[in-house]
KOLKELO-702178 format. One record per residue (C-alpha): residue number from 1; residue in one letter; x, y, z. Coordinates in pm, whole numbers, plus 50000, padded with zeros to 5 digits. Example, Ala and Ser with C-alpha at 12.3 -4.5 7.8 and 13.67 -1.06 7.14 Angstrom:
<rs>
1|A|51230|49550|50780
2|S|51367|49894|50714
</rs>
This chain:
<rs>
1|X|50000|50000|50000
2|X|50137|50337|49897
3|X|50076|50654|50086
4|X|50116|51016|49983
5|X|50380|51172|50211
6|X|50195|51503|50198
7|X|49887|51355|50365
8|X|50033|51066|50569
9|X|50243|51186|50861
10|X|50374|50835|50939
11|X|50593|50839|50631
12|X|50924|50980|50745
13|X|51132|50920|50435
14|X|51223|51241|50258
15|X|51231|51266|49880
16|X|51569|51223|49723
17|X|51748|51519|49562
18|X|51721|51346|49225
19|X|51343|51327|49259
20|X|51329|51691|49357
21|X|51538|51782|49054
22|X|51311|51576|48830
23|X|51005|51747|48973
24|X|51157|52089|48926
25|X|51226|52015|48560
26|X|50875|51881|48506
27|X|50728|52183|48680
28|X|50922|52427|48470
29|X|50856|52256|48140
30|X|50483|52243|48213
31|X|50470|52605|48322
32|X|50706|52782|48084
33|X|50605|52776|47718
34|X|50953|52887|47615
35|X|51131|52576|47745
36|X|50907|52334|47560
37|X|51061|52476|47246
38|X|51425|52412|47351
39|X|51600|52088|47421
40|X|51970|52171|47402
41|X|52203|52209|47694
42|X|52251|52582|47664
43|X|51881|52648|47707
44|X|51866|52402|47991
45|X|52119|52607|48181
46|X|51902|52914|48124
47|X|51599|52725|48245
48|X|51754|52641|48578
49|X|51839|53002|48631
50|X|51481|53108|48550
51|X|51339|52843|48779
52|X|51519|52992|49074
53|X|51381|53336|48998
54|X|51025|53212|48965
55|X|51031|52986|49266
56|X|51161|53267|49483
57|X|50920|53520|49338
58|X|50588|53337|49327
59|X|50549|53105|49629
60|X|50553|53311|49944
61|X|50527|53025|50195
62|X|50690|52685|50224
63|X|50363|52499|50177
64|X|50304|52659|49838
65|X|50660|52579|49739
66|X|50628|52214|49847
67|X|50301|52187|49653
68|X|50473|52311|49341
69|X|50750|52054|49387
70|X|50493|51773|49392
71|X|50378|51862|49043
72|X|50063|52055|49127
73|X|49979|52357|48909
74|X|50188|52662|48979
75|X|49953|52923|49128
76|X|50005|53283|49221
77|X|49840|53471|49501
78|X|49558|53714|49407
79|X|49664|54075|49422
80|X|49462|54393|49371
81|X|49540|54761|49362
82|X|49336|55079|49316
83|X|49468|55327|49062
84|X|49341|55688|49050
85|X|49204|55789|48710
86|X|49051|56134|48685
87|X|48807|56194|48968
88|X|48769|55826|49063
89|X|48965|55499|49096
90|X|48983|55184|48889
91|X|49041|54846|49054
92|X|49307|54620|48902
93|X|49312|54252|49005
94|X|49546|53972|48898
95|X|49615|53616|49008
96|X|49250|53523|49057
97|X|49119|53458|48703
98|X|49313|53311|48412
99|X|49613|53184|48606
100|X|49737|52960|48324
101|X|49773|53253|48085
102|X|50105|53430|48055
103|X|49933|53740|48190
104|X|49574|53809|48294
105|X|49399|54093|48468
106|X|49052|54223|48548
107|X|48996|54599|48556
108|X|48684|54747|48718
109|X|48541|55096|48674
110|X|48214|55143|48861
111|X|48030|54823|48775
112|X|48196|54780|48436
113|X|48446|54491|48440
114|X|48699|54402|48169
115|X|48888|54073|48169
116|X|49200|54053|47951
117|X|49446|53768|47899
118|X|49777|53740|47712
119|X|49911|53406|47584
120|X|50216|53303|47380
121|X|50271|53020|47135
122|X|50511|52744|47237
123|X|50707|52749|46910
124|X|50821|53070|46740
125|X|50675|53144|46400
126|X|50870|53229|46089
127|X|51051|53564|46130
128|X|50888|53858|45955
129|X|50884|54235|45964
130|X|50537|54233|46126
131|X|50507|54142|46492
132|X|50281|53832|46522
133|X|50018|53974|46756
134|X|49640|53937|46734
135|X|49378|54119|46943
136|X|49018|54014|47000
137|X|48765|54217|47196
138|X|48411|54100|47266
139|X|48116|54253|47447
140|X|47914|53977|47609
141|X|47542|54054|47609
142|X|47520|53887|47948
143|X|47728|54176|48082
144|X|47415|54391|48060
145|X|47166|54115|48145
146|X|47071|54043|47784
147|X|47099|53763|47531
148|X|47184|53779|47165
149|X|46892|53843|46933
150|X|47002|53572|46691
151|X|46862|53221|46657
152|X|47157|53056|46834
153|X|47145|53299|47129
154|X|47520|53343|47143
155|X|47767|53603|47029
156|X|47880|53569|46666
157|X|48148|53740|46467
158|X|48287|54069|46588
159|X|48067|54373|46524
160|X|48209|54687|46371
161|X|48247|54879|46695
162|X|48420|54577|46853
163|X|48665|54572|46562
164|X|48734|54942|46617
165|X|48818|54876|46983
166|X|49048|54591|46876
167|X|49236|54844|46666
168|X|49253|55085|46960
169|X|49418|54811|47166
170|X|49655|54692|46895
171|X|49794|55021|46769
172|X|49960|55152|47088
173|X|50092|54811|47197
174|X|50266|54718|46873
175|X|50539|54989|46881
176|X|50643|54878|47232
177|X|50711|54516|47128
178|X|51079|54436|47091
179|X|51210|54338|46748
180|X|51316|53981|46697
181|X|51045|53819|46912
182|X|50849|53584|46687
183|X|50625|53391|46926
184|X|50260|53442|46832
185|X|50099|53667|47092
186|X|49725|53669|47146
187|X|49535|53926|47351
188|X|49177|53839|47441
189|X|48950|54092|47606
190|X|48591|54044|47726
191|X|48338|54279|47880
192|X|48206|54073|48171
193|X|47989|54345|48328
194|X|47855|54675|48197
195|X|47664|54930|48400
196|X|47569|55157|48110
197|X|47758|55447|48267
198|X|48131|55368|48239
199|X|48245|55295|47885
200|X|48452|54978|47839
201|X|48668|55085|47541
202|X|48926|55302|47720
203|X|48925|55052|48005
204|X|49006|54772|47758
205|X|49316|54956|47632
206|X|49448|54997|47986
207|X|49364|54636|48076
208|X|49557|54508|47773
209|X|49857|54725|47859
210|X|49862|54593|48218
211|X|49824|54230|48106
212|X|50117|54262|47863
213|X|50330|54425|48132
214|X|50260|54136|48370
215|X|50325|53868|48107
216|X|50646|53721|47963
217|X|50616|53925|47643
218|X|50930|54139|47605
219|X|50796|54492|47576
220|X|50980|54817|47630
221|X|50723|55021|47821
222|X|50391|54994|48003
223|X|50094|55121|47801
224|X|49772|55275|47931
225|X|49477|55446|47765
226|X|49214|55705|47862
227|X|48925|55893|47704
228|X|48904|56272|47727
229|X|48581|56469|47701
230|X|48519|56842|47693
231|X|48210|56974|47872
232|X|48201|57351|47866
233|X|48562|57455|47927
234|X|48646|57155|48149
235|X|48836|56850|48032
236|X|48714|56523|48185
237|X|48923|56206|48209
238|X|48720|55890|48134
239|X|48384|56071|48126
240|X|48064|55877|48180
241|X|47816|55813|47899
242|X|47591|56092|48032
243|X|47881|56337|48033
244|X|47972|56237|47678
245|X|47627|56339|47559
246|X|47721|56700|47634
247|X|48087|56672|47534
248|X|48231|56862|47238
249|X|48523|56620|47210
250|X|48571|56244|47201
251|X|48944|56174|47232
252|X|49102|55832|47287
253|X|49466|55855|47391
254|X|49722|55585|47472
255|X|50087|55613|47560
256|X|50365|55546|47806
257|X|50501|55750|48094
258|X|50714|55962|47860
259|X|50553|55959|47513
260|X|50225|55944|47322
261|X|50169|55636|47106
262|X|49816|55674|46970
263|X|49538|55928|46955
264|X|49203|55905|46781
265|X|48908|56131|46820
266|X|48625|56334|46682
267|X|48504|56686|46753
268|X|48299|56967|46605
269|X|48560|57196|46446
270|X|48770|57222|46761
271|X|49073|57452|46725
272|X|49417|57292|46724
273|X|49515|57473|47042
274|X|49220|57324|47231
275|X|49302|56980|47096
276|X|49659|57003|47222
277|X|49533|57094|47568
278|X|49316|56782|47569
279|X|49614|56568|47464
280|X|49821|56712|47747
281|X|49548|56636|48003
282|X|49518|56282|47871
283|X|49892|56217|47875
284|X|49918|56332|48236
285|X|49649|56079|48328
286|X|49833|55806|48137
287|X|50157|55886|48323
288|X|49986|55839|48660
289|X|49845|55502|48554
290|X|50178|55379|48416
291|X|50361|55462|48739
292|X|50113|55258|48942
293|X|50128|54969|48697
294|X|50509|54963|48710
295|X|50489|54915|49086
296|X|50239|54632|49033
297|X|50468|54462|48781
298|X|50757|54459|49028
299|X|50541|54257|49268
300|X|50348|54030|49033
301|X|50515|54046|48693
302|X|50681|53751|48521
303|X|51035|53749|48380
304|X|51049|53863|48019
305|X|51154|53614|47752
306|X|51454|53814|47637
307|X|51647|53500|47541
308|X|51388|53427|47269
309|X|51475|53742|47073
310|X|51657|53665|46750
311|X|51794|53949|46539
312|X|51972|53932|46202
313|X|52356|53936|46216
314|X|52484|54292|46251
315|X|52731|54254|45963
316|X|52444|54171|45726
317|X|52337|54537|45720
318|X|52677|54636|45588
319|X|52679|54363|45325
320|X|52336|54462|45190
321|X|52443|54825|45162
322|X|52759|54722|44976
323|X|52564|54512|44726
324|X|52260|54734|44666
325|X|52357|55081|44784
326|X|52406|55257|44451
327|X|52118|55080|44277
328|X|51893|55151|44575
329|X|51954|55523|44543
330|X|51852|55512|44175
331|X|51542|55303|44242
332|X|51416|55541|44510
333|X|51432|55829|44261
334|X|51165|55672|44039
335|X|50854|55885|44085
336|X|50580|55640|43984
337|X|50481|55384|44244
338|X|50450|55068|44029
339|X|50782|55108|43840
340|X|50957|55193|44167
341|X|50808|54889|44340
342|X|50915|54660|44056
343|X|51269|54801|44057
344|X|51298|54747|44433
345|X|51158|54395|44398
346|X|51417|54299|44134
347|X|51692|54448|44343
348|X|51575|54253|44647
349|X|51583|53927|44449
350|X|51937|54002|44340
351|X|52050|54065|44697
352|X|51879|53748|44823
353|X|52040|53537|44549
354|X|52388|53665|44631
355|X|52362|53636|45007
356|X|52173|53305|45029
357|X|52291|53101|44727
358|X|52614|53228|44570
359|X|52773|53367|44881
360|X|52912|53715|44926
361|X|53267|53827|44991
362|X|53294|54170|45140
363|X|53537|54432|45012
364|X|53741|54413|45332
365|X|53797|54040|45291
366|X|53899|54084|44927
367|X|54165|54337|45023
368|X|54300|54110|45295
369|X|54301|53809|45063
370|X|54522|53993|44813
371|X|54819|53980|45056
372|X|55085|53706|45011
373|X|55078|53441|45284
374|X|55319|53146|45324
375|X|55195|52801|45224
376|X|55357|52512|45412
377|X|55414|52170|45249
378|X|55643|51868|45306
379|X|55903|51741|45059
380|X|55866|51363|45021
381|X|56192|51321|44825
382|X|56471|51371|45078
383|X|56754|51300|44830
384|X|56682|51575|44582
385|X|56669|51916|44730
386|X|56615|52201|44494
387|X|56591|52553|44629
388|X|56388|52782|44411
389|X|56388|53158|44416
390|X|56170|53295|44691
391|X|56172|52968|44888
392|X|56346|52910|45220
393|X|56521|52584|45289
394|X|56397|52458|45624
395|X|56504|52101|45599
396|X|56210|51868|45530
397|X|55951|52148|45533
398|X|55930|52412|45261
399|X|55727|52736|45281
400|X|55581|52867|44953
401|X|55413|53210|44916
402|X|55039|53190|44813
403|X|54722|53411|44797
404|X|54472|53390|45089
405|X|54132|53256|44985
406|X|53826|53464|45085
407|X|53544|53258|45236
408|X|53200|53344|45085
409|X|52930|53428|45339
410|X|52580|53281|45333
411|X|52280|53408|45533
412|X|51923|53302|45594
413|X|51674|53433|45339
414|X|51436|53571|45601
415|X|51719|53772|45759
416|X|51815|53914|45422
417|X|51457|54024|45355
418|X|51428|54194|45691
419|X|51757|54374|45652
420|X|51684|54481|45293
421|X|51361|54645|45405
422|X|51535|54832|45687
423|X|51816|54945|45456
424|X|51561|55067|45201
425|X|51389|55266|45472
426|X|51720|55412|45581
427|X|51808|55526|45226
428|X|51460|55677|45179
429|X|51493|55879|45498
430|X|51843|55988|45401
431|X|51720|56112|45063
432|X|51445|56318|45226
433|X|51661|56465|45503
434|X|51982|56530|45310
435|X|51844|56613|44968
436|X|51521|56775|45079
437|X|51337|56583|44806
438|X|51094|56297|44834
439|X|51053|56005|44593
440|X|50805|56197|44377
441|X|51017|56513|44381
442|X|50809|56711|44632
443|X|50938|56917|44920
444|X|50846|56809|45276
445|X|50545|57046|45277
446|X|50438|56986|44917
447|X|50091|56854|44821
448|X|50033|56616|44533
449|X|49835|56712|44222
450|X|49459|56721|44296
451|X|49174|56657|44054
452|X|48800|56614|44111
453|X|48504|56516|43892
454|X|48138|56509|43996
455|X|47831|56350|43842
456|X|48032|56060|43705
457|X|47751|55804|43751
458|X|47420|55922|43597
459|X|47184|55691|43788
460|X|47345|55738|44130
461|X|47198|56002|44359
462|X|47543|56160|44389
463|X|47893|56062|44276
464|X|48245|56202|44265
465|X|48591|56085|44160
466|X|48864|56242|44373
467|X|49228|56197|44271
468|X|49533|56312|44465
469|X|49857|56198|44306
470|X|49834|55819|44272
471|X|49552|55787|44527
472|X|49196|55784|44393
473|X|48855|55741|44556
474|X|48524|55682|44381
475|X|48256|55809|44620
476|X|47886|55733|44569
477|X|47594|55870|44775
478|X|47259|55694|44812
479|X|46958|55860|44975
480|X|46671|55669|45133
481|X|46426|55644|45418
482|X|46468|55494|45764
483|X|46451|55141|45627
484|X|46793|55206|45475
485|X|46939|55311|45813
486|X|47210|55096|45968
487|X|47102|54915|46283
488|X|47362|54889|46557
489|X|47351|54623|46829
490|X|47503|54732|47157
491|X|47509|54632|47521
492|X|47237|54877|47615
493|X|46888|54746|47543
494|X|46813|55025|47297
495|X|46807|54988|46918
496|X|47031|55243|46752
497|X|46976|55343|46391
498|X|47244|55540|46206
499|X|47101|55779|45950
500|X|47450|55841|45809
501|X|47722|55587|45750
502|X|48025|55557|45524
503|X|48155|55226|45394
504|X|48515|55204|45274
505|X|48641|54936|45033
506|X|49006|54868|44953
507|X|49024|54606|44673
508|X|49363|54452|44586
509|X|49341|54594|44234
510|X|49392|54947|44368
511|X|49759|54864|44432
512|X|49800|54643|44126
513|X|49799|54318|44320
514|X|49602|53995|44347
515|X|49437|53931|44683
516|X|49134|53819|44879
517|X|48796|53978|44818
518|X|48530|53917|45079
519|X|48418|54052|45413
520|X|48560|54394|45509
521|X|48894|54382|45686
522|X|48969|54556|46012
523|X|49160|54820|45822
524|X|48862|54889|45596
525|X|48627|54919|45894
526|X|48866|55154|46073
527|X|48928|55381|45773
528|X|48557|55394|45696
529|X|48469|55499|46050
530|X|48736|55770|46046
531|X|48597|55920|45725
532|X|48240|55885|45852
533|X|48308|56068|46177
534|X|48498|56339|45989
535|X|48201|56416|45760
536|X|47927|56384|46021
537|X|47956|56737|46172
538|X|47880|56907|45839
539|X|47556|56717|45772
540|X|47218|56886|45815
541|X|46985|56783|46096
542|X|46717|56522|46038
543|X|46448|56791|46061
544|X|46608|56987|45776
545|X|46696|56683|45563
546|X|46495|56373|45658
547|X|46696|56129|45449
548|X|46915|55837|45546
549|X|47252|55896|45379
550|X|47491|55622|45273
551|X|47835|55698|45128
552|X|48043|55431|44956
553|X|48411|55500|44901
554|X|48583|55253|44671
555|X|48958|55304|44644
556|X|49046|55258|44278
557|X|49411|55365|44318
558|X|49619|55382|44632
559|X|49953|55531|44719
560|X|49890|55653|45072
561|X|49621|55863|45244
562|X|49328|55672|45094
563|X|49111|55742|45400
564|X|49169|56115|45356
565|X|49082|56083|44988
566|X|48755|55920|45099
567|X|48676|56229|45305
568|X|48740|56464|45013
569|X|48555|56244|44765
570|X|48268|56189|45008
571|X|48226|56563|45054
572|X|48204|56622|44678
573|X|47959|56334|44633
574|X|47734|56469|44910
575|X|47727|56805|44735
576|X|47646|56634|44406
577|X|47354|56454|44575
578|X|47204|56785|44687
579|X|47266|56738|45059
580|X|47270|57086|45219
581|X|47609|57072|45392
582|X|47711|57327|45652
583|X|48062|57393|45516
584|X|48350|57242|45320
585|X|48586|56979|45461
586|X|48908|56801|45359
587|X|49160|56556|45504
588|X|49538|56519|45495
589|X|49790|56268|45631
590|X|50115|56381|45794
591|X|50440|56184|45828
592|X|50750|56215|46041
593|X|51123|56147|46037
594|X|51206|56166|46407
595|X|51584|56129|46432
596|X|51717|56336|46143
597|X|52071|56349|46281
598|X|52120|55983|46189
599|X|52045|56069|45825
600|X|52250|56384|45784
601|X|52020|56637|45950
602|X|52055|56862|46252
603|X|51842|56639|46476
604|X|51520|56841|46442
605|X|51217|56619|46364
606|X|51103|56658|46004
607|X|50724|56672|45937
608|X|50602|56555|45596
609|X|50272|56669|45441
610|X|50046|56440|45237
611|X|50257|56126|45272
612|X|50268|55842|45021
613|X|50257|55470|45093
614|X|50635|55426|45110
615|X|50670|55725|45342
616|X|50403|55576|45565
617|X|50576|55237|45577
618|X|50928|55376|45623
619|X|50839|55678|45837
620|X|50784|55712|46208
621|X|50429|55850|46214
622|X|50097|55845|46029
623|X|49890|56139|46153
624|X|49558|56189|45974
625|X|49373|56518|46031
626|X|49038|56622|45880
627|X|48858|56955|45904
628|X|48865|57300|45747
629|X|49061|57618|45803
630|X|48876|57688|46129
631|X|48908|57360|46314
632|X|48933|56982|46326
633|X|48652|56726|46299
634|X|48848|56397|46312
635|X|49206|56285|46373
636|X|49400|55962|46407
637|X|49768|55910|46486
638|X|49973|55591|46470
639|X|50335|55577|46584
640|X|50603|55329|46477
641|X|50865|55450|46723
642|X|50872|55486|47099
643|X|50636|55784|47089
644|X|50614|56154|47010
645|X|50591|56461|47227
646|X|50348|56752|47235
647|X|50576|56995|47044
648|X|50597|56750|46754
649|X|50218|56712|46753
650|X|50174|57087|46759
651|X|50399|57132|46457
652|X|50218|56853|46271
653|X|49874|57001|46343
654|X|49972|57350|46226
655|X|50133|57213|45910
656|X|49821|57002|45847
657|X|49600|57311|45869
658|X|49798|57483|45593
659|X|49774|57172|45380
660|X|49396|57152|45427
661|X|49354|57511|45311
662|X|49536|57431|44989
663|X|49334|57114|44930
664|X|49002|57295|44992
665|X|49095|57555|44732
666|X|49170|57285|44475
667|X|48842|57104|44548
668|X|48640|57416|44463
669|X|48776|57402|44107
670|X|48668|57046|44027
671|X|48525|56991|43679
672|X|48242|56921|43634
673|X|48132|57074|43964
674|X|47874|56915|44197
675|X|47512|56972|44099
676|X|47404|57071|44455
677|X|47043|56966|44388
678|X|46844|56655|44459
679|X|46872|56390|44189
680|X|46561|56307|43989
681|X|46621|55943|44080
682|X|46626|56011|44453
683|X|46308|55931|44647
684|X|46083|56211|44777
685|X|46019|56230|45151
686|X|45744|56438|45310
687|X|45735|56488|45686
688|X|45410|56575|45860
689|X|45307|56595|46225
690|X|44983|56451|46360
691|X|44850|56418|46711
692|X|45017|56136|46900
693|X|44687|55974|46992
694|X|44599|55944|46622
695|X|44893|55717|46539
696|X|44692|55400|46595
697|X|44428|55519|46348
698|X|44690|55542|46073
699|X|44838|55203|46158
700|X|44508|55023|46199
701|X|44445|54680|46342
702|X|44759|54475|46288
703|X|44890|54736|46044
704|X|44608|54680|45796
705|X|44527|55047|45746
706|X|44881|55161|45673
707|X|44932|54869|45435
708|X|44615|54956|45252
709|X|44731|55318|45214
710|X|45062|55202|45067
711|X|44886|54963|44827
712|X|44628|55224|44725
713|X|44870|55508|44663
714|X|45185|55322|44556
715|X|45405|55488|44820
716|X|45740|55326|44895
717|X|45699|55343|45272
718|X|45525|55529|45552
719|X|45715|55564|45878
720|X|45527|55660|46193
721|X|45687|55760|46521
722|X|45526|55749|46861
723|X|45539|56127|46892
724|X|45321|56169|46582
725|X|45590|56237|46319
726|X|45496|56072|45990
727|X|45741|56033|45700
728|X|45607|55940|45357
729|X|45852|55817|45095
730|X|45741|55805|44732
731|X|45887|55808|44381
732|X|45694|56110|44254
733|X|45499|56406|44385
734|X|45155|56272|44287
735|X|45189|55961|44501
736|X|45329|56169|44783
737|X|45037|56413|44778
738|X|44778|56138|44763
739|X|44926|55955|45063
740|X|44955|56276|45258
741|X|44590|56363|45192
742|X|44468|56027|45320
743|X|44673|56052|45639
744|X|44564|56411|45695
745|X|44201|56305|45663
746|X|44248|56009|45895
747|X|44402|56221|46164
748|X|44176|56521|46143
749|X|43970|56608|46451
750|X|43602|56630|46349
751|X|43336|56776|46577
752|X|42964|56724|46612
753|X|42764|56952|46387
754|X|43015|56976|46098
755|X|42872|56932|45749
756|X|43054|56762|45461
757|X|42932|56807|45105
758|X|42946|56578|44804
759|X|43070|56274|44994
760|X|43083|55934|44828
761|X|42899|55628|44959
762|X|43156|55351|44983
763|X|42949|55059|45108
764|X|42592|54969|45203
765|X|42489|54744|45488
766|X|42143|54634|45605
767|X|42158|54888|45883
768|X|42287|55184|45683
769|X|42552|55323|45450
770|X|42922|55402|45499
771|X|43005|55748|45372
772|X|43360|55875|45307
773|X|43368|56231|45436
774|X|43739|56265|45354
775|X|44001|56040|45189
776|X|44043|55739|45415
777|X|43792|55863|45675
778|X|43445|55708|45682
779|X|43139|55728|45901
780|X|42812|55540|45932
781|X|42487|55691|45820
782|X|42219|55477|45981
783|X|41920|55375|45771
784|X|41700|55598|45985
785|X|41922|55897|45893
786|X|41931|55841|45519
787|X|41599|56007|45430
788|X|41312|56186|45594
789|X|41082|55900|45495
790|X|41082|55550|45622
791|X|41263|55294|45402
792|X|41282|54917|45442
793|X|41631|54885|45295
794|X|41919|55129|45255
795|X|41938|55042|44885
796|X|41594|55195|44842
797|X|41738|55536|44925
798|X|42100|55532|44801
799|X|42348|55309|44621
800|X|42726|55269|44620
801|X|42896|55553|44437
802|X|42625|55812|44509
803|X|42745|56142|44641
804|X|42554|56295|44931
805|X|42578|56569|45191
806|X|42607|56454|45552
807|X|42632|56603|45897
808|X|42816|56463|46201
809|X|42565|56400|46475
810|X|42771|56183|46712
811|X|43130|56075|46788
812|X|43167|55780|47023
813|X|43455|55710|47259
814|X|43638|55510|46991
815|X|43636|55802|46753
816|X|43380|55646|46523
817|X|43153|55890|46338
818|X|42773|55875|46316
819|X|42643|56073|46020
820|X|42304|56201|45914
821|X|42178|56281|45568
822|X|41824|56346|45689
823|X|41939|56643|45897
824|X|42024|56829|45577
825|X|41703|56739|45393
826|X|41388|56956|45419
827|X|41112|56816|45639
828|X|40806|56682|45441
829|X|40467|56859|45475
830|X|40211|56700|45709
831|X|39972|56604|45427
832|X|40256|56438|45233
833|X|40401|56251|45527
834|X|40450|55891|45442
835|X|40254|55629|45637
836|X|40427|55322|45762
837|X|40303|55023|45554
838|X|40073|54769|45725
839|X|40189|54419|45650
840|X|39898|54252|45841
841|X|39627|54326|45575
842|X|39690|54230|45212
843|X|39414|54463|45097
844|X|39633|54764|45181
845|X|39917|54682|44944
846|X|39799|54930|44683
847|X|39775|55207|44933
848|X|40115|55129|45070
849|X|40260|55143|44726
850|X|40097|55477|44665
851|X|40239|55612|44992
852|X|40590|55492|44902
853|X|40577|55682|44575
854|X|40454|55987|44751
855|X|40742|55971|44997
856|X|40997|56007|44719
857|X|40876|56363|44651
858|X|41054|56610|44882
859|X|40831|56908|44968
860|X|40992|57156|45204
861|X|40787|57276|45494
862|X|40702|57644|45485
863|X|40808|57673|45841
864|X|41142|57502|45794
865|X|41426|57731|45892
866|X|41761|57680|45707
867|X|41922|57984|45853
868|X|42185|57774|46029
869|X|42270|57593|45705
870|X|42351|57920|45532
871|X|42656|57969|45754
872|X|42789|57615|45732
873|X|43106|57561|45529
874|X|43333|57267|45493
875|X|43603|57258|45762
876|X|43955|57163|45651
877|X|44147|57011|45939
878|X|44513|57090|45935
879|X|44774|56895|46127
880|X|45039|57085|46319
881|X|45315|57194|46086
882|X|45125|57067|45777
883|X|44915|57274|45533
884|X|44644|57008|45514
885|X|44475|56860|45212
886|X|44231|57069|45008
887|X|44041|56928|44712
888|X|43968|57227|44491
889|X|43706|57045|44283
890|X|43526|56931|44595
891|X|43536|57289|44727
892|X|43354|57412|44415
893|X|43085|57149|44448
894|X|43043|57236|44813
895|X|42997|57603|44731
896|X|42729|57519|44478
897|X|42550|57300|44728
898|X|42540|57576|44986
899|X|42415|57836|44739
900|X|42143|57601|44617
901|X|42015|57546|44968
902|X|42021|57916|45030
903|X|41812|57978|44715
904|X|41551|57726|44820
905|X|41532|57882|45161
906|X|41477|58225|45010
907|X|41195|58091|44794
</rs>
């Protein structure tokens, strides 16, 4: 029988040192992903050193340490800390959830909780120039006490706003990752609880930065993120959703304790000076968070995997420059993008062939190899000794001068590719800094050639083709009703409909390549949202322009700044569609060469206006700014270096303002210009206001009434809001007017005593006739109110299609109308009064027949007073804010009817 020494005290034998060593190795290999990749002795020595650090750092008591030796999972103690952010604190907890991840953390703000984990792959991936990191962010509907509206009742693919938050997390973290680390890194972030007051997006950026800092990922700095709002003249750090409703600014900022890595935001023509103040407030808040996180990392952080970093050999940079230096300078002077790209591609293939297949001998080795070196050999024939010139007789050994052979060098292909890209970037920067000229010949502040054409597509509601250099956007505007609005699912149980949205498409053909075509990429979603938020402040209100507006921007050519071209093209297309915009707007992308001293400059950062694709890839910054000469509406900055400072941002913003002024001037001269009027193919929308309690009358039972109106008139749609706002969408004005007249009649407020002339009888029932007093509005005229005489059936007095005059005599609680035709007829004389037929005696049939004929003759009573009828006119009910429907032909008939009655009365 075997007993576990940990639970059986009678077992006194202690484990052997060999067993302990075996357990330590098993523990480390199961815990550390890095060691499962390495099996050589050198890594094993590193592993033992790392084991000592971890075992001393994590277990704080002997029991925990003994448990880890027995092979149980390695656990850390939960730890929490409160970090001040703005006017409140956030709670950071680690060691409780996700303990098997390389780093995990939960961050709480109010009752909003974000959980973020960081994990690494066991085996490094193939080296590349792009850090292998993926970010996924998901908002669980259960966080707000809801379930998904889909059939499967679970979250599906990422929604657009979740993708945008993924980008907010990814962009500031990527510049802090150390080069040469090729283990796939995955960051997963979930919203576990949402209180509807504290937004989770800024919290998710901070949570990801803390999780990376606590993990084994080798990063240079701790990253944190905040949101800045502007209410009045006060900047608010991480404002609540209620405060954001009144805010003039929505700024997301992320950075480290000494630099800014990412900003993205939207505002309503905020001046650059105000924007810089907001950035300063946000960076101060980020500094405070980073200092607290650094203290947390010292207590709970894991050792960084610095030994996994693999960089290309340093001498390879020099060899690539020696092989391709002169040709690289010539290739970078080619102005057109495609020829320049092909020249660089051929040059790269040449360099790879030399350094990976043929082998390369550097110039230094060739010069050394040209020196004479002695060659030693033995003389096998001892009897014959011949001393030649230049040889030295040393007995059995002779020394002969010979040339030294240079050994060709071979390198890995992936290292050559990485180095070639970095060398190309270096030469491009050097050309800009030293020569003051860019690849296309422009100065640092120069703007590319701009051209615009409107009305390109005849059937579209609005279209424009905007070209700037080798970047081109085809923008198309479509106008529609609310059914065309984009529905947005969010954590709050409120349906959100966007009346304006911009969709950006970047096909592979725009860069002359072959690629995947399918669902929009994260880049396409991000660029589309940036352009959408930039154009939104210049749109008219829904009251002034009740259309849903969709803008499509298809990039047909691309060489940098395609999102800014979408803003310019979208603005022209909106004008061409006849949308009454508030002002003009344009966008521009700014670049940066940070360390100019390395490339022959004086060390002052160099700002580039309207950057191209190569300047974006090889530069240090991509700063997109949209607005006009008075202020900014949208901005987005990505950094590829350790960060930028406020003075650099200030210079970039001021230079961007000058560039926007120039672009706006060029856009005014586009040919042909925008039409600035509504297209004949656009639908017509009429907005009218009715009383809120009349909405159900328009809709009808189960929507029958509104469907019948649409079928009768041919309208495209009729939208009804709870507050009484009705929107009618139709293809032409006739349909629009007909639908409006029916709704106006349905919602009018009739009163007892009103008279309606020349009304059509729509249907006849045994108990009376249904009379249409106005389009879509009917009332019942009981059989007793049809004539002054008694009739057995309603058909004896009227038939369908007859036109009669009626008077409202009653309105019940349901709003149903009771009409009377008899009230407007003259009373019969006493001697001509019809007698009710007697059905009991067959001998009276003839008399009854005679009385029925007599009743058809209307003889007015001499004493009948029609004075009140002389003053009655048809009442036209007008809804608030609507002129009401007036049938001119029916008005004429009504006037004739009144005058005829007046004449009879006079006689």
